[in-house]
N, C-alpha and C positions, 0 to 999 in steps of 0.2 A: 352670677358668675359668668354665664354665657355672654351677657351684654358687656361685661368688663373685658372679656377676652376679645370680643368683636371690636370694641373701642381701641384697645391696644393694637390690634392687627391693622385697623384702618389708619392708625397714626404712623406705624412703621412701614407700611406697604410702599408709600412713595419713596422713602429713603432706600429701601431694598431694591426697588426698580432702578433708581439712579445708580446704585452701586453695581448692579448687574450690567447696566448699560456702559458704565465706565470700565468695568472689567473686560467686556467684549471689545470695546474700543481699544483698550490697552493691548489686548491679545492680538487683534488684527494689525495694529500699527507696529508693535514691537516684533511680532512674528513675520513682518514684511509681507503679509498676505496682500496688503495694499501698500504701494510705495510711499515712503515718508513725505515726499514732496507733494503727494496728493492728499494724504491723511496723516498729519503730524500726530505724534504721540501725545496723550494727555499730559505727560510729564513736560514735554516741550512747550505745550500751551501754557501750563502754569508758570514755567520759567519766563516765557515771553510776557505774560501778564505782570509778573513781579518786576521784570527788567524795565517795562514801559509803564509802570504803575502811575507815576506822576504825570506823564503825558496823557494817559488814558483818563485820569481824573479831571485834567484840565479840559479835555474835549467833552467829557461827560457833563460837566457843569454847563457848558453851552447848550448841549442837546436837551438837558433837563429844563433849562430856562425856556427854550423854544416849545417843548412839550407842555410845560406848565401854563404858559401864556395862551397857547393854542387851545388847550383843554378848558381853561377858564372862560375864554371867549366863546368856544364851541358850546359849553354848558349853558351860558347865558343866552346865546342865540337859540339853542334848542328849546329852552324854557319858554321864550317869547313865542316862537313859532308854534309849539305844542298848545299853548294857551289860546292863541288866536285861532288855530285850526279847530280846537274843541269848541270855542265860542261861536264861530261862524261856520255853518255847514257848507256854504258855497265856497269858502276859502279852503276847507278840507278837500272838497272835490277837485278844486283847481290846483292846489299845491302838492297834494300827496303823490300824484303820478310824477311830478317833476322831481320830488325827493327821491323816488325810486330810480328814475332815470339817471340821476347824478351818481348813484352808487354803481351803475354799470360801466362808468368811465374809469379806466385804469388809472390809479394814482400816479404811476410812472409816466403817464402821458400828459398829465396836468403840470407836473413839476417843471419841465423845461419852459412852458409858457409863463408860469409865475416868475421864474428867474428872468425871463426876457422882459416881462412887464415891470418888475419891481427891483431888479438888480440882484446883487449877491449879498445883500444885507440879511438881517434876521426876518424881515417882513415876509418874503415868500415862504420861508419855512413855517412861520406861525400860521400863515394863511392855509397852507396845505394841511397842517394839523387840525385847524378849524374844520376844513372840509371833510377830513377823515373822521372826526370825533362827534360832530353834532348829530349825525343821522341816528346812531343807536340810542342816544339819549332822547331825541325827539320822538322816536317810535315808542320807546318804553314809557315815556311820560304820557303820550297820547293814548296808549292802551290803558294806562292806569286811570286817566281821566274818564275814558269812555266805559270803563268797567265798574263805575260807581253804582252803588245799589239804588235802583229807581225808587224803592219805597222810602229810603232815607231822604232822597231828593224831594219827593212829594211831601214828606213830613215837614221839611224845612220850609217849603213853599206854603203849606197850610198854616204855618206859624208866622207868615208874613215875610219870610226871608227871600231876598232877591238872588240874582245870579251870582253876585259877589260873595254872599254868605254861603251859598251852595258850594261855590268853588273853595272857599276858605275852610269850611267845616266838614265837607264831604269829599270832594274830588281831590284836593291837594293832599290831605292826610292819607287817602286811599292809594295815592300814586307813589308814595315814598319808596316802597319796596321795589317797584318797577324802575324807579329812577336810579336807585343804586345798582340794579342789575345792568342797566344801560351804561352807567358810569364806569362800572368795572371793565366792561368791554372797551369803552372809549379810552380808559386810562392806559390799557395795553397798546391800543392803536396809536396813541399820541406819540409814544417813543418811536415806534416803527415809522410813522409818518414823518417825524422829524429827521430820522436817519435817511429815509429815501430822498427827501428834499435836499439833504446835504450831499448826496451822491453827485448831484447835477450842478453844483456850484456853491462855493463858499470858501471860507478860510479856516473855520474851526468847527468842531463837532465830531461825533463818532463816525458819521457818514463820510466826512472828509478823511478821517484817519483810515477808514476801511479802504477808500479809494487809493490812498498812498501806499498802504502795505500790499494791496493787491497788485499794483503796478511793479512793486519790488519783489513779487512772488514770495512774500513772507507769510506763508499760510498758517504758521503757528500763531502769529499776531492776528491774523484774520479770524481764526477760531476763538482766540481770546476775546476779541471785541464782540463776536457773535454771542458767546456765553454771557458776557457782561450785559449786553442789550436784553437778553432773556431774563437775567436776574433782576434788572431794573424793572422790566415789565411785571414780573411776579411780585416784586416789592410794592409797586404801585397798586396792583390788584389787592394785595394784602392790606394796604393802607385804606383802600375803599371799603374793604370788609370790616376793618376796625371802625371806620366812621359810621358804617351802617349799624354796628352793634351799639355805638354810642347814641345814635339818633333813634334807634328802635330797641331799647333794652327789653321790652316785653317779648320780642321775638327771640332774644338770647335766652330768656328764662324758659321759654317753651322747649 
């Protein structure tokens, strides 16, 4: 009975938190504690979302396309880098510090350079998403590979298995959970990276839409697109969790 109560509570707690947050927001905005031009009412935000729904969906399609391509390329690149770094120790020592340094560079500082080099097409946006997403997946995979059970590795070696069989039967299956953990983070980063790149140049996308409504001081539309970006990120994280359950049904049963 206690476990059932705890399960129900854990499920409704996020909804209750969101309702409380929305109530506070509504009270602050409608009570004019904060001016409406600084903090529009949630009602105004919903109206703006409905009024610009078709436009928002058109821009969303472009942003999702950039995020998907960038995440796909970033995942493939991360897998190759992680495998090579795990296989060759000298490569690990040489590349790992560079990977860490790349994450100290602000994304907003890279975006203008990419636009300058590649123009205003989709290429600089996808490139920025790749740079944003490959690091969490690389580190997660690398940790998974390196945390493989030494006894299992020695057992495969004693049976005549080489490095490829060790990787296929021990390291790769053992890194699946870490891979999905990194992918969940990167999936949320992919949308944010695409939006940031669109701020600095482009013709379509949610970042371009945000720039336009900001210049028009339409903050209700600005809040609408911010909430939309958050919902998309949450949806992508949920999709990754679903893929994890499909790929690892034994974890779901536990």
